[in-house]
N, C-alpha and C positions, 0 to 999 in steps of 0.2 A: 257466546263461546269465550273462555280463557284465552288470554295469548299466550303460545308457548314458548318458553326461555329458550334463545338462542344465544349462546356465549362464542365469539371468536376472538382472535390474537388480534391487536390493533396491527394496522398497514399502513402503509405509506399512499395517499391519494395519488401522487406521481406515478410511480414506478408499480405498487401494487405488493412489493414484498412486504415482508411482516419485519415490524421494527421492533429493538429493545426498549426496555422499561427506561423512561426518563431519569436522569441522575444529576446531583446538585454540579453545576459549573465549577470549574478551578477557580476560577476569578469571582469573587462576591460581588453582590451591588444591592442597590437599594429595592427594588423589586424581583425577588427571590424566586422563579419558577424553574423545577427541575426540566433540564433540556437533553436533547439526545440528536445522533445526527445518522441519516439513512447513509445506505451505500450510493444512492442516486446521486448524492451531493445536498439534499435536502435537507434542514434542521427543522427542530420541534421543539414545544414547550408542552408541559403539563399544567392545566387549571383544574385541581381534583373538585372544584365547588362548582365549575360554571359559570361564576358571579365575576371574574374577573377576566374576560375574555379579550376586552380593550387593553389591557396592561399586559397581558403573555402574547397579544400581537404586537406592538411597539418593543417589548423585550427578546422576541424570536427574530424579529427583522434587526436589531441590534446585533444580536449574537451571530446572524447569518453573515454580518458584515466585519466580524472578528470585533465586536465591541467598540466600533468607531463609529459615535451617535453623530457625529457632523456627515459624515458621508451618508449613514442611514438616512437622514432626514432629506437628502436631495436625490432620494429614489422615487420612481412613480411607480404604482402598483400596474402589473402588466405588461408597461413598458421595460421594465426595469427587471421585477420578480414576478412571482407567480404563488399563492397563497390558496391553502388548503385546511379542511381541519374534519376529524374524527370525532365524534359527540357519542353520549352513553358508555363514555368510558370510567372503568373503574381503577382505580391507580392502587389500590389494596392486591387485586387477583390479577391486574395486568390483561385485564379483557373488556372487549365492548360487550355490552348484554342491552340485548333490544328491549327488555320489558322495563329498563331503568330502575330496576330494585333486585337487589340480590339478600335473601333471607331477612326480609323488612328493613333493610339496610337502602336508603335511596341512591342511586346511581346518576350523578350530574355532570361528571369530569368530561372535560375537552382537551384534545391533542390537536394545537393550532402549528399546521406547517407553512413553510416558507423555503421557495426554490429560487434563489437569484438565478438568473438568465447566465449562460457559459460566459461571455465578455465582461458583464458586471460582476461576477465571482473571480475572474483573473484580476480584474482592477482591484477590488477588496482585497486579494491575496499579494498584490504588488504594494498597495498603501501600507497595510501590515507588515511585511518585510523593511520596507523601509522605515516606518516607525519602530521598530524594533532596532534597526541599526542605528540611528538618532538616539535613540534610549542609550544604548550601550556607551556610545563615542560622547553622550552630555554626564553618564555617570562616573566613566573613569577619572577622568583629569579631577572632577570635583571632590568626589569621594576619597579617591586615591588607589582605590582596589576594584577591582572586577565586581560586578554586581552581583554573580554566579557564586563568587567565594562567602561573601557577606552572610548569604541565606543560611540560616541555620539548618543543621543536617537533621533527619528526620527523628525524633523520638524515639527509643525503646521501647516496645510493649512491655508492659506490665507484666509480672507472673501471675495468671489469672486465680491461682490457688494462695494467693497471699492474703493477709488480713487488709481490707480496705483502710483508709484513714478517714475520720470523721472530720467534716469540715464544721467547723463550730464559728461565730462571730470572733469568739477570744483567739482561738488558735488563728486562725486568718490574720487578726490584727497584730498578733506576735510574730507571724511570719513575716509581715509587712516591715513592723520596727526593726527587723534584724536582715532585711532586705532578701530574706532565703528563697530565693528563687525557684530552685530546685524543688523544696518542699511545697510552693505553692502551685508548680506544674503538675507534682503528684497528685496534691486536693483536686485539680481541676478534672482530671483524668479520673478520680475515685466518686469524685461528687459535683454534678455539674452546678451546685447552688455557689461553687467557689467564688466564680467571676459576678454572681450578684452580691456575694458577701464584700469583695473587693469593692466594687464600684459604692458601696454604701458608706466606705472608710473616705470618699471623695466630699462629704459633707462635714467638712472638717474648718472651724474657723482660721486655724493656722494656714495660712497661705502656703507656708515652706512644706506641710505635711500633706497639703493638695498636690502638688507639683510632684512631689516625691512617690505619693501614690500612682499619680497619672504613667510617671515614668516606670514604677514598677509593673504596673497593667501592661504597658507595652511589651515589656520584656518578657513577661509570661504568657501573653498571648500570640508573640512572635514563636513561640516554642509549642504552644498547644496547637497552636494552627498547622503545624507540620502531620497532625493525624487526626484532628478533629476541626477544621474550620468552620464548622455550622455552628457550634457554641459560640465562638470569637465573633461570627456574624452576626448569632441573636444578642449580642452584648451592644453589640456598633449598631443596632436598630435600636435599642433601648436607648443609647447614648441620645440619638438624633431625637428621640420622642421625647425625652426630658429638655433637651435642648429647645423645642419647638414650642414648647407648652407654657405658655406664658404665666402660669399659677406656679410653676417651677422654680427652683433656684440652680442653674445651670452650673453650680461650681464643680471645677475641673473635668467637665464634659468635654469641652472642646479641647482642651489641652490632652486628655485621655486619647480623644479621635484621633490627634496628632501623632502621638506615638504609635498607637496600634497600626494606622495606615503606614507612617514612613517605616516600622520595621518589618513589614510584609506587604510592601506596594505591589506585587507579583498577584497576591489575590485578592487584597482590597485596595489596590489603586481607583476602583472605579468609584469608591466614596467620595474622593477628591473633590470633585467639583461641586457637591452638595455642602461644603464647608463654606463656599461663598453666599450660600442665602443668610449667613448669619451675621453680614457684612452691615445691614441696615441699621443696626441697633449697637449704639456706640459703647453699650455695655459688655459687648462681646468683640468687639471690633480686633484688641489688641490680640485675645486669645486665637481669633481665628487667623489673622496674620502669621502668629506664631506657629501655627498648627500648618499652615501652607508652607511656611519656611523648612520647617520641620522635615515635610516631604520633599521638598526640593532637593534637601541635602542629599537625598539617595535617589530620587526620581525627578529630575529639573522639567522633563518632558511632559510629564502628569500635570504640570500647574501649566506648560506653554500651551496644554489642549485647553486650557477653562479661558474667560475674559479677562485675564489678569491685569491688561492695560487700565482696568477700571482703578485699580491701585496706584497709579501714578501720582495722583492728585494729593495722596495722602504724604506725599514727601515734604508738604508743607505743612504737615498737621501740628498744632502748638504742642503736643506732647512729645517728649524725646523717645519714649518707649516706642508709639507709631512710626515716627520717623527713622529709627534705629531699625527696626524690624524689617520694615518695608525695603531699605536700603539693603539688608542682608537677604533678603528673598529675592531681589531683582539682581543681584550679582549671584546668587546661586543659580538662577535660570539665564545668566548670562544676557540680561539685556539690555543690549545695544542700545536701545531707541531712547533710552532716558541717562546714557551718559554724561549729556553737559549737565541735566539736572543733577545729577549725584555732585558732579564737580563744585557746584554752589555750595554743597555742604561740606565741603572740604575743612572748613575752618569752625563747624558745628561741636563744639568741644562740652556739651550738654552731656552730662552719665546718663546710664538705663542700665536696668539690670536685666539679663538673659538666661532663664533656666535651660541648663544642660543637663542630661543624666539626673534631672533631678535636685541639682543644685546651681545657687545662684552665682552666675557670671558678669560683674561688671566690665562696661564698654563705653565708650562716647562713641557720639554719631560719626566723629569722623575718622575713628578706627575703624568702625564697619564700613566706612565709604572706600578707605583705600583697600579693603579686603576685597569690596566689590568690583572697584576699577580694576583689581589684578586678575579677577576671574573672568570678567569681560574681556579684556586684551588678551589674557591665555585664548580665550576662544575664538576671538579674532586671528591670534598667530595660527591656530590651528588650522582654522578655515583657509586661511592664504596657502597654507600646504597643499 
């Protein structure tokens, strides 16, 4: 006898209430599942294929802990949190279908739920509040302005009746050459292939044009993300994939990642820790440290949340580029742990180039040391108060 098809709205396994469709999280990350919250306090993620439940479990737990990975890894199932799952979920219709098939289309989705015990949820909340407070404190004296003021205003919606501009390789290149950010932002909203065309311009033998393109992409993405963070997030994933491909040349990729993350750390800050994966390759070490320093300029707390102490030994690196960039990075995060090592570089007058806003600026290592020590001392003075 053929099984009768029964469809029901998905529910929370903890309280039985119906749950809303999962949506994209505001802050983007490497494994991106749509997420949601139940009124009872449980959080959930959607794996539409049912093949990535392991990753979904991890992401849901981290989401429940307010994106605090270290805190999440210290928790124990049952003792600290409960889990549940709803299978046979169809993300298209937002229904649970017992026959696992709808109009010939297989239904294999899973909603994975996590609910922290009350006392653990309270601790996670307090940790989040403290981290946010530290982030605000660390940003204001370094950047000189409140972070909330520096974030771009939401882009105004374009007239739906207007004729859309076609994105072509030639047109995108001309806009890049003119630094026409407004046009590039409009092109991104009109045609999602614009960011791909911009990414291709990174493959340029001219190093100066690569740095300029990386800066332009960062500026464009910061504005596009106010309305469509999804297409920016997709580009970030592509950049990481190319950088990880041993058969591909990662020209400008890490520089672009640094620009994009630094311009919108509120959305893409979770990608910061993945930059450290490329410190093992000498050919990308300078670019990684530059990208980390760029992020630290806006959000030093994001660097503090990584094992940044593994960079200390690079202060004795034979290349002045590496020494200078590490000095700049450690100053921006106020690394009091290396004050004495920085003093040892006070007489290092070798020069290096640091790219700022797509343009080269020359420094000596000793100049960067003086700036870094000033930032560290400023942080100590504020803490004493």
